[in-house]
C-alpha positions, 0 to 999 in steps of 0.5 A, spaced: 500 500 500 502 507 497 503 512 503 497 517 503 497 525 504 490 528 506 489 535 507 484 537 513 482 544 516 478 544 523 471 545 522 469 545 529 471 545 536 467 542 542 470 543 549 469 538 555 466 539 560 462 545 557 462 548 564 468 550 568 475 549 565 476 544 559 480 537 559 478 534 553 476 537 547 473 534 540 476 536 534 472 535 527 476 536 521 473 536 514 477 535 507 477 542 503 473 544 498 471 550 495 465 554 494 465 556 486 470 556 481 477 552 482 482 556 477 483 552 470 491 552 471 489 547 477 494 552 481 489 552 487 492 547 492 485 545 495 483 543 488 489 539 487 486 535 493 480 535 493 481 533 485 483 526 489 479 526 496 472 530 495 469 529 502 471 526 508 471 528 515 476 526 521 474 528 528 480 526 533 479 527 541 484 531 544 485 529 552 493 532 553 492 538 557 499 542 554 494 541 547 487 543 550 486 551 546 492 550 542 488 549 535 482 554 532 477 553 527 480 554 520 487 550 522 489 547 516 493 540 517 497 535 512 496 528 515 501 522 513 498 515 512 503 510 513 502 503 513 505 498 519 
């Protein structure tokens, strides 16, 4: 199996508990796509990812206290998949 790289963007963050100091956050990631047209020359990077991975979502729960509050809606990441 070949390695795969995906591009994901945070679209939602839910903190737990909802009252008091959060001890966890659930991050929802979606694969980027664009409203409207992409440039005909294919120069938009999101266009290249959307072409091969047109839809999808990931959800991760972060429980590391050092990472709570470090992510924001709109943050974009590469996620690499390597079979082990």
